[in-house]
C-alpha positions in Angstrom: 90.0 145.1 -95.8 92.1 142.2 -96.8 90.1 139.9 -99.0 92.3 137.3 -100.9 90.2 134.5 -102.7 92.0 131.5 -100.7 94.7 132.9 -98.2 97.8 130.8 -97.4 100.0 130.9 -94.5 103.7 131.4 -95.7 106.1 128.6 -95.3 108.5 128.8 -92.0 105.9 129.9 -89.7 106.0 127.7 -86.2 102.7 127.8 -84.8 102.1 126.1 -81.1 99.0 125.9 -79.1 99.5 126.7 -75.4 96.3 126.5 -73.5 93.6 128.9 -75.1 96.8 131.0 -76.7 98.7 130.2 -80.0 102.3 131.0 -80.3 103.4 131.8 -83.8 107.3 132.1 -84.4 108.2 133.9 -87.4 111.9 133.1 -88.0 112.1 135.3 -91.2 111.6 138.3 -89.3 112.8 137.1 -86.0 109.7 137.7 -84.2 107.2 135.9 -82.0 103.5 136.6 -81.9 100.7 135.4 -79.4 97.3 135.1 -80.9 94.2 134.1 -79.1 92.4 130.8 -80.0 90.3 132.6 -82.5 92.9 134.1 -84.3 94.7 131.0 -84.0 91.8 129.0 -85.6 91.6 131.5 -88.5 95.5 131.3 -89.1 95.0 127.3 -89.3 92.4 127.7 -91.9 94.7 129.8 -94.1 95.8 126.6 -96.1 94.9 127.8 -99.7 91.8 125.8 -99.7 89.4 128.1 -97.8 88.1 131.4 -98.7 87.3 134.1 -96.2 83.5 133.0 -96.4 84.3 129.2 -95.6 86.6 130.2 -93.0 83.8 132.2 -91.2 81.3 129.3 -91.7 83.5 126.8 -90.3 84.4 128.9 -87.3 80.5 130.0 -86.8 79.5 126.3 -86.9 77.7 125.3 -83.7 77.6 128.6 -82.3 75.1 131.5 -82.0 77.7 134.0 -83.5 76.0 135.5 -86.9 78.2 134.4 -89.7 78.3 138.2 -91.0 79.9 139.4 -87.7 82.3 136.2 -88.0 83.2 137.2 -91.4 84.1 140.9 -90.4 86.3 139.2 -87.4 87.8 136.8 -90.0 88.6 139.7 -92.8 90.0 141.7 -90.2 92.3 138.9 -88.6 93.4 138.5 -92.4 94.0 142.0 -92.8 96.5 141.7 -89.7 98.1 138.4 -90.8 98.9 140.3 -94.4 100.5 143.1 -92.5 102.7 140.8 -90.4 103.2 138.6 -93.4 101.8 135.6 -92.3 99.8 134.8 -95.3 99.7 135.6 -98.9 
């Protein structure tokens, strides 16, 4: 699992919300990715100011979802983002 202290999205990603989806254009690799709303919310919090636990706390606030489950999902999303080279 990917566990950066405070992940930050790489510069140059173009991110747009469309309804429930988030479209990410990666011009450096000439790819377009469509994320669900939750993954888009994780990516939005990859600003270098939030660690994975803070991202999970933010996403689970106001829901009944257990924070440890949300943290597992956040870590999985961050691992995928690392593989796609969305975050450093």
